[in-house]
C-alpha positions in Angstrom: 0.0 0.0 0.0 1.3 3.5 -0.9 2.3 5.4 2.2 3.3 9.1 2.6 6.4 9.6 4.8 6.5 12.7 7.0 9.9 13.8 8.1 11.5 17.2 9.1 11.2 19.0 5.8 10.3 22.7 5.3 8.3 24.5 7.8 5.0 24.5 5.8 5.2 20.7 5.5 5.7 20.3 9.2 2.9 22.7 10.1 0.5 20.7 7.9 0.6 17.9 10.4 1.1 19.8 13.6 -2.3 19.3 15.1 -4.2 16.0 15.3 -7.2 15.6 13.1 -9.4 14.9 16.1 -8.1 17.7 18.3 -5.2 16.5 20.3 -2.5 18.7 21.7 1.2 18.3 20.9 3.6 17.0 23.4 6.8 19.0 24.0 9.1 16.6 22.0 7.4 16.9 18.6 10.7 17.9 16.9 12.1 14.4 17.6 9.2 12.4 16.4 10.1 9.3 14.4 9.1 8.9 10.8 5.3 8.3 10.3 3.5 6.7 7.5 0.0 7.6 6.5 -1.4 4.8 4.3 -3.7 5.8 1.4 -7.2 4.4 1.9 -9.8 3.5 -0.7 -12.6 6.0 -0.9 -15.7 6.1 -3.1 -15.2 9.9 -3.6 -11.6 9.5 -4.8 -10.5 10.2 -8.3 -11.9 12.5 -11.0 -15.3 10.8 -11.1 -15.7 9.7 -7.4 -18.9 10.3 -5.5 -19.9 10.0 -1.8 -21.5 6.8 -0.6 -24.7 8.1 1.0 -25.0 5.1 3.3 -21.4 5.7 4.5 -22.1 9.4 5.1 -25.2 8.4 7.2 -23.1 6.0 9.3 -20.4 8.7 9.6 -23.0 11.2 10.9 -24.1 8.6 13.4 -20.5 8.3 14.7 -20.1 12.1 14.9 -23.5 12.4 16.6 -22.8 9.7 19.2 -19.1 10.1 19.8 -17.4 13.2 18.3 -20.2 15.7 19.1 -19.5 15.3 22.8 -16.4 17.5 22.3 -16.2 18.8 18.7 -18.5 21.3 17.0 -19.6 21.6 13.3 -20.4 25.2 13.3 -20.2 25.7 9.5 -22.8 23.0 8.8 -26.5 23.5 9.2 -29.0 20.8 9.9 -30.7 21.5 6.5 -27.4 20.5 4.8 -28.2 16.9 5.8 -31.0 16.6 3.2 -29.4 18.6 0.4 -28.2 16.9 -2.9 -24.7 15.5 -2.7 -24.9 14.8 1.0 -26.0 11.9 3.3 -29.4 11.7 1.6 -31.6 12.2 4.6 -35.1 13.4 4.0 -36.4 16.6 5.5 -38.6 14.5 7.8 -35.6 12.4 9.0 -33.6 15.6 9.7 -36.5 17.0 11.8 -36.6 13.7 13.7 -32.8 14.0 14.3 -33.2 17.5 15.8 -36.5 17.1 17.6 -34.8 17.0 21.0 -32.1 19.6 20.3 -32.7 22.9 22.2 -30.9 26.2 21.9 -30.5 28.8 24.7 -30.6 31.9 22.6 -34.3 32.7 22.9 -36.1 35.0 25.3 -39.6 34.7 26.7 -42.3 37.4 26.9 -40.7 38.8 30.0 -37.3 39.2 28.3 -35.7 36.3 30.3 -33.5 33.7 28.6 -35.4 30.7 27.3 -34.9 27.6 25.3 -36.2 27.1 21.8 -36.3 24.0 19.6 -33.7 23.6 16.8 -34.7 24.7 13.3 -33.4 23.3 10.0 -31.6 26.6 9.4 -29.6 26.3 12.6 -26.0 25.4 12.7 -25.1 22.2 14.4 -25.3 22.8 18.2 -21.9 23.1 19.9 -21.2 20.8 22.8 -20.1 23.9 24.9 -21.8 27.2 25.3 -18.6 29.2 24.6 -14.9 28.8 24.0 -14.0 29.4 27.7 -16.2 26.5 28.8 -14.7 24.3 26.1 -11.2 25.2 27.4 -12.1 24.6 31.0 -13.5 21.1 30.2 -10.5 20.1 28.1 -7.4 21.0 30.1 -7.1 24.5 28.8 -7.4 24.0 25.1 -10.7 24.0 23.2 -11.3 21.0 20.9 -11.2 22.3 17.3 -14.2 22.6 15.1 -14.4 19.7 12.6 -16.3 21.4 9.8 -13.2 21.8 7.6 -10.9 19.3 9.3 -10.6 17.0 6.3 -9.3 19.9 4.2 -7.2 21.5 7.0 -5.2 18.4 7.7 -3.0 16.4 5.3 0.0 14.1 5.2 2.9 16.2 4.0 5.7 14.8 1.9 9.3 15.6 2.5 10.9 15.7 -0.9 13.9 17.5 -2.5 12.7 20.7 -4.1 13.5 19.4 -7.6 11.2 16.4 -7.1 8.2 18.4 -5.8 6.8 19.3 -9.2 6.9 15.6 -10.2 5.1 14.7 -7.1 2.4 17.4 -7.8 2.0 16.2 -11.4 1.6 12.6 -10.2 -1.1 13.6 -7.7 -2.9 15.7 -10.3 -2.8 12.8 -12.8 -4.3 10.4 -10.2 -6.8 13.0 -8.9 -5.5 12.5 -5.4 -7.1 14.8 -2.9 -7.9 12.5 0.0 -4.9 13.0 2.3 -7.1 14.7 4.9 -9.5 11.7 5.3 -6.4 9.4 5.1 -4.9 11.3 8.0 -8.0 11.4 10.1 -8.5 7.6 9.6 -4.8 7.1 10.6 -5.2 9.1 13.8 -8.5 7.4 14.9 -7.0 3.9 14.3 -3.5 4.8 15.6 -4.0 4.6 19.3 -2.2 1.9 21.4 -2.5 1.0 25.1 1.2 1.7 25.7 4.3 3.1 23.9 6.6 0.7 22.1 9.3 -1.2 24.0 13.0 -0.6 23.3 16.2 -2.3 24.2 19.5 -0.3 24.7 22.8 -1.7 23.5 26.3 -1.0 25.0 26.6 2.2 22.9 23.3 3.6 24.1 21.6 2.9 20.8 17.9 2.1 21.2 16.2 -0.6 19.1 12.5 -1.2 19.1 11.4 -4.7 20.3 8.4 -6.8 19.2 5.8 -6.6 21.9 6.1 -10.3 22.4 9.7 -9.8 23.5 9.1 -6.9 25.8 9.4 -7.3 29.6 8.1 -5.2 32.5 11.6 -3.6 32.7 11.7 -2.7 29.0 12.0 1.0 28.1 8.8 2.5 26.8 9.4 5.4 24.5 6.9 7.5 22.7 9.7 8.8 20.4 13.5 8.9 20.3 16.0 11.7 20.2 18.9 10.2 18.2 22.3 10.9 19.8 24.3 13.5 18.0 28.1 13.3 17.7 29.9 15.0 20.6 33.1 17.0 20.6 35.0 13.7 20.3 33.1 12.7 17.2 31.4 9.8 18.9 27.5 9.8 18.9 25.9 10.3 22.3 23.3 7.7 23.6 19.8 7.9 22.2 17.3 9.6 24.4 14.0 7.9 25.2 11.1 10.3 25.3 8.7 8.6 27.6 4.9 9.0 27.3 3.9 11.9 29.5 1.3 11.5 32.2 -2.2 12.3 30.9 -1.2 11.7 27.2 -2.0 8.8 25.0 0.2 7.0 22.4 -0.8 7.4 18.8 1.4 6.0 16.1 0.2 8.5 13.4 0.4 11.6 15.5 3.5 13.8 15.3 5.5 13.1 18.4 3.2 10.1 19.1 1.8 11.8 22.2 -1.8 13.1 22.1 -4.1 14.6 24.8 -7.2 13.2 23.2 -8.2 9.8 24.6 -9.2 7.2 22.0 -12.7 8.3 20.9 -13.3 4.9 19.2 -12.5 2.6 22.0 -13.7 -0.8 20.8 -15.7 -2.7 18.3 -19.4 -2.6 18.9 -19.2 0.9 20.5 -21.8 2.2 18.0 -24.5 -0.1 16.6 -25.1 0.0 12.8 -28.5 -0.9 11.5 -27.6 -1.7 7.9 -25.5 -4.8 8.5 -22.1 -3.0 8.2 -19.5 -4.5 10.5 -19.3 -2.4 13.7 -15.5 -2.2 14.0 -13.2 0.6 15.0 -11.7 0.6 11.5 -15.1 0.9 9.9 -16.1 3.7 12.4 -13.0 5.6 11.5 -13.5 5.1 7.8 -17.2 6.3 8.0 -16.6 9.4 10.1 -13.6 10.3 7.9 -15.8 10.2 4.9 -18.5 12.3 6.7 -15.9 14.9 7.6 -14.7 15.0 4.0 -18.3 15.8 3.0 -18.6 18.6 5.7 -15.4 20.1 4.3 -16.4 19.7 0.6 -20.2 19.3 0.4 -20.2 20.3 -3.3 -17.6 17.7 -4.4 -19.9 15.7 -6.6 -21.3 18.8 -8.4 -17.7 20.2 -8.8 -16.5 16.9 -10.3 -19.5 16.7 -12.6 -19.1 20.2 -13.9 -15.3 19.7 -14.3 -15.8 16.5 -16.3 -18.4 18.1 -18.6 -16.1 21.1 -19.1 -13.2 18.8 -20.1 -15.4 16.9 -22.6 -16.5 20.3 -24.0 -13.0 21.5 -24.3 -11.9 18.3 -26.1 -14.8 18.6 -28.6 -14.0 22.3 -29.1 -10.3 21.6 -29.7 -11.3 19.0 -32.3 -13.7 21.5 -34.1 -11.1 24.2 -34.1 -8.5 21.8 -35.6 -11.0 20.8 -38.3 -11.9 24.4 -39.0 -8.2 25.3 -39.3 -7.6 22.5 -41.8 -10.7 23.7 -43.8 -9.6 27.3 -43.9 -6.0 26.7 -44.8 -6.5 23.7 -47.1 -6.5 25.8 -50.3 -3.2 27.4 -49.4 -1.3 24.0 -49.1 
């Protein structure tokens, strides 16, 4: 499977993966993170003619509603978007059923006192917190990011020599690849582990990762390594083990591998599907990643349809112009 490797690279490439797709906070030792690979997944909306799978978007909305919405908002999406063309394909009646128990606190009664009102189709998705201060207070001082544009805001950057960058761009254009955001979100959601990897140290202080089956209770557990740099005598210093900080979680896809967000998708069966789709963590991550791609690009299908029609039109126009040119200049040759 193709994988994108993220290394040091230019500042813009590193910043592209600085923040977790699901809202984690960086640990202090980000600069010494090991190489990460973000595998490319298979998506129905990939390529030049791809389209959203409505059933998948509905499942993804269910994951957002039952899991992600406890911390993350979708303030750029309105409830009415759920029944618009190119989206999850809910009917207006289904959307009204979804929001029937949602109440907003921005109304006033006849006496001018604050009051609750039922949600309307024109309302933006209700935030889990009344304001940013409350969000920060409930999450260790940092508000969970809004997920509306997360699938476009995050990507797996590629560290390439500058002379190879245009070739990489042309390759992605040729393949119509624009799914690095969903790939990254999927990798983050499925990248949690109960503990950091185990390492063994040799006589020179070099650390080597051990298979979990060979790990012991005394093995070093390192979230990431700081390779030893040569000292004044030219000999490399021992590698430094960056242990998993208290209150953080190990994630193999996250820069630095230490993330504040606990695993949102804890186990298979956490959310029940009604369409027979396997209720696994991988499927949950895949479905909610597709849903977040839709929230970030709700007009993807229309855009691709218009683009394809335009390309066909331009090809036909080019052919007609070539034939006209031959007709006009034929008598002069």
